[in-house]
C-alpha distance (Angstrom), angle and dihedral (degrees) to the residues before:
residue distance angle dihedral
M1 . . .
L2 3.75 . .
D3 3.78 122.5 .
F4 3.81 115.9 -124.4
D5 3.78 124.7 -171.6
F6 3.80 124.4 -161.2
V7 3.79 140.0 150.4
I8 3.76 132.0 -119.8
N9 3.79 136.8 -176.3
K10 3.80 127.0 -104.5
D11 3.81 95.5 -100.8
L12 3.81 94.6 54.9
F13 3.80 90.7 42.7
E14 3.82 92.2 54.4
K15 3.84 90.5 51.7
I16 3.79 90.8 50.4
K17 3.83 91.8 45.0
S18 3.87 90.7 50.5
L19 3.79 91.4 50.6
K20 3.78 90.6 46.2
E21 3.73 91.4 55.1
K22 3.80 92.5 48.2
T23 3.80 94.2 49.0
N24 3.80 97.8 34.8
I25 3.78 91.1 -137.6
G26 3.82 126.1 136.8
L27 3.80 117.4 -96.6
S28 3.79 96.4 -115.2
K29 3.83 92.9 47.2
L30 3.82 93.1 46.9
I31 3.79 93.2 50.7
R32 3.84 90.8 45.1
E33 3.79 90.8 52.7
I34 3.78 91.5 48.9
I35 3.80 92.5 50.4
I36 3.80 91.5 47.2
F37 3.82 90.4 48.6
M38 3.80 89.9 49.7
I39 3.78 95.9 51.7
P40 3.85 90.9 108.6
F41 3.82 88.5 61.8
L42 3.79 89.7 48.6
R43 3.78 90.3 51.0
K44 3.76 89.9 47.8
K45 3.85 89.4 55.0
H46 3.80 88.0 49.3
L47 3.79 94.0 51.0
F48 3.80 103.1 37.4
E49 3.78 111.1 18.3
K50 3.77 117.7 99.8
R51 3.75 121.7 -126.2
R52 3.77 108.4 -82.5
E53 3.74 128.9 -128.9
K54 3.80 113.3 -123.5
D55 3.78 102.0 -90.6
Y56 3.76 116.8 159.0
K57 3.81 110.1 -144.8
I58 3.78 114.6 -149.8
I59 3.82 107.6 -125.2
N60 3.84 103.5 176.2
A61 3.78 90.4 -136.4
T62 3.79 115.4 -148.6
H63 3.82 102.9 159.6
K64 3.77 133.6 47.4
I65 3.84 114.8 -147.3
R66 3.73 129.8 -162.7
V67 3.85 115.7 -158.8
Y68 3.78 127.7 -179.9
L69 3.81 108.8 -139.1
P70 3.80 130.4 -172.9
K71 3.73 110.0 -108.0
E72 3.82 93.1 -116.2
V73 3.83 91.6 55.9
Y74 3.78 92.3 46.8
N75 3.84 90.2 49.7
E76 3.79 91.0 49.7
L77 3.81 90.7 50.2
K78 3.79 88.1 49.2
M79 3.81 93.0 49.8
V80 3.85 93.8 49.9
H81 3.81 90.3 44.9
D82 3.78 89.3 55.2
Q83 3.82 94.6 43.2
I84 3.78 98.3 50.1
N85 3.78 96.0 34.8
S86 3.80 95.7 -124.5
F87 3.77 118.0 175.1
S88 3.78 93.3 -113.0
I89 3.77 144.1 -20.5
A90 3.82 87.0 -104.1
T91 3.82 88.4 62.1
L92 3.83 89.1 58.3
V93 3.82 92.5 46.3
R94 3.79 91.6 50.0
E95 3.82 89.5 48.6
L96 3.83 91.4 51.6
L97 3.81 91.2 49.0
E98 3.81 92.7 47.4
T99 3.82 91.1 47.7
Y100 3.78 89.7 49.6
F101 3.80 95.4 53.0
S102 3.81 94.6 40.9
G103 3.81 89.5 49.3
I104 3.81 91.2 52.1
E105 3.83 90.8 47.1
N106 3.81 95.9 46.2
Y107 3.81 101.4 38.6
G108 3.75 106.1 19.1
E109 3.78 124.7 -113.1
K110 3.82 97.1 -81.6
N111 3.78 96.1 46.8
F112 3.81 93.0 44.5
I113 3.78 89.8 52.3
N114 3.79 88.4 53.7
I115 3.84 91.2 49.1
V116 3.81 91.3 52.3
S117 3.83 90.8 46.3
K118 3.79 91.3 52.0
L119 3.80 91.4 48.2
K120 3.79 88.8 49.8
K121 3.81 90.6 53.6
I122 3.76 92.3 48.2
I123 3.81 93.1 51.5
E124 3.79 91.8 45.2
G125 3.81 87.8 51.2
L126 3.78 90.1 52.9
K127 3.80 89.4 51.2
E128 3.82 91.5 53.1
K129 3.77 93.5 48.9
K130 3.78 93.6 47.6
T131 3.79 113.3 98.9
R132 3.73 117.8 -156.9
L133 3.75 141.4 153.6
V134 3.77 116.3 -115.7
K135 3.77 123.4 -164.5
S136 3.72 118.4 -141.0
G137 3.75 94.1 -125.7
A138 3.83 95.9 -102.8
T139 3.79 117.1 108.9
D140 3.76 116.5 -107.3
I141 3.75 113.1 -103.7
P142 3.77 111.9 -141.4
F143 3.78 116.5 -134.7
P144 3.75 130.0 -178.4
L145 3.80 118.1 -107.3
E146 3.71 115.1 -129.3
E147 3.78 113.3 -121.7
E148 3.80 91.0 -120.3
D149 3.83 94.9 50.7
Y150 3.79 110.0 104.4
F151 3.69 128.0 164.2
W152 3.81 139.3 172.8
L153 3.77 123.1 -138.5
K154 3.78 120.1 -158.4
F155 3.78 119.7 -163.7
K156 3.83 133.6 -164.8
S157 3.80 120.6 -123.9
N158 3.82 90.4 -93.8
F159 3.82 90.0 55.3
T160 3.77 97.5 -107.8
L161 3.75 115.9 139.6
K162 3.77 111.5 -99.6
E163 3.80 104.3 172.5
I164 3.80 142.8 1.5
K165 3.75 118.8 -157.2
F166 3.76 124.5 -175.3
L167 3.80 112.7 -146.7
Protein backbone atom coordinates (compact mmCIF):
# COMPACT_ATOMS: atom_id res chain seq x y z
CA MET A 1 0.00 0.00 0.00
CA LEU A 2 1.13 3.52 -0.78
CA ASP A 3 0.40 6.43 1.52
CA PHE A 4 -1.37 9.35 -0.12
CA ASP A 5 -1.98 12.71 1.56
CA PHE A 6 -4.56 15.25 0.44
CA VAL A 7 -6.71 18.01 1.89
CA ILE A 8 -10.48 18.46 1.98
CA ASN A 9 -12.92 21.11 3.13
CA LYS A 10 -15.03 21.02 6.27
CA ASP A 11 -18.25 20.00 4.50
CA LEU A 12 -16.70 16.93 2.84
CA PHE A 13 -14.91 16.01 6.07
CA GLU A 14 -18.19 16.09 8.01
CA LYS A 15 -19.82 13.75 5.48
CA ILE A 16 -16.90 11.33 5.73
CA LYS A 17 -16.86 11.59 9.53
CA SER A 18 -20.60 10.87 9.70
CA LEU A 19 -20.24 7.79 7.50
CA LYS A 20 -17.22 6.69 9.54
CA GLU A 21 -19.29 6.78 12.72
CA LYS A 22 -22.15 4.82 11.09
CA THR A 23 -19.90 2.11 9.70
CA ASN A 24 -17.36 2.02 12.54
CA ILE A 25 -14.50 1.80 10.01
CA GLY A 26 -11.22 3.71 10.20
CA LEU A 27 -10.95 6.90 8.15
CA SER A 28 -8.24 5.63 5.79
CA LYS A 29 -10.02 2.34 5.16
CA LEU A 30 -13.37 4.06 4.57
CA ILE A 31 -11.94 6.51 2.03
CA ARG A 32 -9.98 3.70 0.34
CA GLU A 33 -13.18 1.64 0.00
CA ILE A 34 -15.05 4.63 -1.45
CA ILE A 35 -12.28 5.30 -3.98
CA ILE A 36 -12.16 1.64 -5.02
CA PHE A 37 -15.97 1.58 -5.30
CA MET A 38 -15.85 4.74 -7.45
CA ILE A 39 -13.24 3.37 -9.90
CA PRO A 40 -15.91 3.10 -12.66
CA PHE A 41 -16.43 6.89 -12.43
CA LEU A 42 -12.66 7.39 -12.60
CA ARG A 43 -12.50 5.20 -15.71
CA LYS A 44 -15.42 7.11 -17.22
CA LYS A 45 -13.45 10.33 -16.73
CA HIS A 46 -10.47 8.70 -18.39
CA LEU A 47 -12.48 7.52 -21.38
CA PHE A 48 -14.83 10.42 -22.00
CA GLU A 49 -13.65 13.59 -20.30
CA LYS A 50 -11.83 16.12 -22.45
CA ARG A 51 -8.43 17.39 -21.47
CA ARG A 52 -8.84 20.16 -18.91
CA GLU A 53 -7.44 23.63 -18.92
CA LYS A 54 -5.41 24.39 -15.84
CA ASP A 55 -8.03 25.86 -13.53
CA TYR A 56 -7.28 25.88 -9.85
CA LYS A 57 -10.45 25.30 -7.88
CA ILE A 58 -10.49 26.87 -4.42
CA ILE A 59 -11.27 24.16 -1.88
CA ASN A 60 -10.98 26.00 1.47
CA ALA A 61 -9.04 23.09 2.94
CA THR A 62 -9.53 22.50 6.64
CA HIS A 63 -8.44 18.88 7.08
CA LYS A 64 -5.44 16.89 5.93
CA ILE A 65 -6.17 13.22 5.23
CA ARG A 66 -3.78 10.31 4.81
CA VAL A 67 -5.09 7.28 2.92
CA TYR A 68 -3.28 4.06 2.16
CA LEU A 69 -4.06 3.01 -1.41
CA PRO A 70 -3.21 -0.16 -3.30
CA LYS A 71 -0.49 0.51 -5.85
CA GLU A 72 -2.82 -0.35 -8.78
CA VAL A 73 -5.41 2.19 -7.63
CA TYR A 74 -2.78 4.89 -7.14
CA ASN A 75 -1.32 4.17 -10.58
CA GLU A 76 -4.77 4.42 -12.16
CA LEU A 77 -5.35 7.75 -10.43
CA LYS A 78 -1.96 8.91 -11.70
CA MET A 79 -2.74 7.82 -15.25
CA VAL A 80 -6.12 9.61 -15.32
CA HIS A 81 -4.55 12.70 -13.73
CA ASP A 82 -2.00 12.80 -16.54
CA GLN A 83 -4.55 12.06 -19.28
CA ILE A 84 -7.12 14.72 -18.40
CA ASN A 85 -4.59 17.30 -17.17
CA SER A 86 -6.11 17.70 -13.70
CA PHE A 87 -4.32 19.95 -11.23
CA SER A 88 -3.44 17.05 -8.96
CA ILE A 89 -4.38 13.51 -8.05
CA ALA A 90 -5.98 14.98 -4.93
CA THR A 91 -8.41 16.85 -7.20
CA LEU A 92 -9.55 13.53 -8.65
CA VAL A 93 -9.89 11.96 -5.20
CA ARG A 94 -11.98 14.89 -3.96
CA GLU A 95 -14.17 14.67 -7.10
CA LEU A 96 -14.72 10.94 -6.51
CA LEU A 97 -15.65 11.55 -2.86
CA GLU A 98 -17.99 14.42 -3.75
CA THR A 99 -19.63 12.34 -6.49
CA TYR A 100 -20.08 9.46 -4.05
CA PHE A 101 -21.81 11.57 -1.41
CA SER A 102 -23.96 13.50 -3.88
CA GLY A 103 -24.97 10.20 -5.52
CA ILE A 104 -26.01 8.76 -2.17
CA GLU A 105 -27.96 11.95 -1.34
CA ASN A 106 -29.68 12.22 -4.73
CA TYR A 107 -30.44 8.57 -5.53
CA GLY A 108 -30.28 6.77 -2.22
CA GLU A 109 -27.66 4.19 -1.35
CA LYS A 110 -29.28 1.21 -3.09
CA ASN A 111 -30.04 3.06 -6.35
CA PHE A 112 -26.58 4.64 -6.43
CA ILE A 113 -24.94 1.23 -6.01
CA ASN A 114 -27.00 0.04 -9.00
CA ILE A 115 -25.89 3.07 -11.05
CA VAL A 116 -22.23 2.35 -10.29
CA SER A 117 -22.72 -1.36 -11.12
CA LYS A 118 -24.30 -0.49 -14.48
CA LEU A 119 -21.47 1.93 -15.27
CA LYS A 120 -18.94 -0.76 -14.36
CA LYS A 121 -20.64 -3.21 -16.77
CA ILE A 122 -20.66 -0.63 -19.55
CA ILE A 123 -16.96 0.10 -19.12
CA GLU A 124 -16.09 -3.60 -18.93
CA GLY A 125 -18.11 -4.11 -22.13
CA LEU A 126 -16.10 -1.39 -23.83
CA LYS A 127 -12.90 -3.12 -22.75
CA GLU A 128 -14.06 -6.44 -24.21
CA LYS A 129 -15.01 -4.85 -27.53
CA LYS A 130 -11.77 -2.97 -27.83
CA THR A 131 -9.24 -4.63 -30.09
CA ARG A 132 -5.61 -3.82 -29.61
CA LEU A 133 -2.18 -5.28 -30.05
CA VAL A 134 -0.20 -5.88 -26.90
CA LYS A 135 3.52 -6.50 -26.95
CA SER A 136 4.88 -9.09 -24.59
CA GLY A 137 7.37 -6.70 -23.06
CA ALA A 138 10.41 -8.02 -24.93
CA THR A 139 11.91 -5.84 -27.60
CA ASP A 140 11.34 -6.88 -31.17
CA ILE A 141 14.38 -8.47 -32.74
CA PRO A 142 14.76 -7.43 -36.34
CA PHE A 143 15.55 -10.19 -38.77
CA PRO A 144 16.20 -10.02 -42.48
CA LEU A 145 13.53 -11.35 -44.81
CA GLU A 146 14.72 -13.75 -47.40
CA GLU A 147 14.00 -12.63 -50.91
CA GLU A 148 11.96 -15.76 -51.56
CA ASP A 149 9.80 -15.37 -48.44
CA TYR A 150 6.36 -14.06 -49.38
CA PHE A 151 3.24 -14.11 -47.30
CA TRP A 152 -0.29 -12.82 -47.48
CA LEU A 153 -2.06 -11.25 -44.49
CA LYS A 154 -5.84 -11.15 -44.40
CA PHE A 155 -7.58 -8.85 -41.90
CA LYS A 156 -11.15 -8.60 -40.61
CA SER A 157 -13.08 -5.33 -40.92
CA ASN A 158 -11.97 -4.33 -37.40
CA PHE A 159 -8.32 -4.78 -38.41
CA THR A 160 -7.69 -7.97 -36.48
CA LEU A 161 -5.59 -10.57 -38.20
CA LYS A 162 -7.74 -13.27 -39.72
CA GLU A 163 -5.31 -15.37 -41.72
CA ILE A 164 -1.64 -15.69 -42.64
CA LYS A 165 -0.77 -17.51 -45.81
CA PHE A 166 2.78 -18.23 -46.91
CA LEU A 167 3.18 -18.19 -50.69
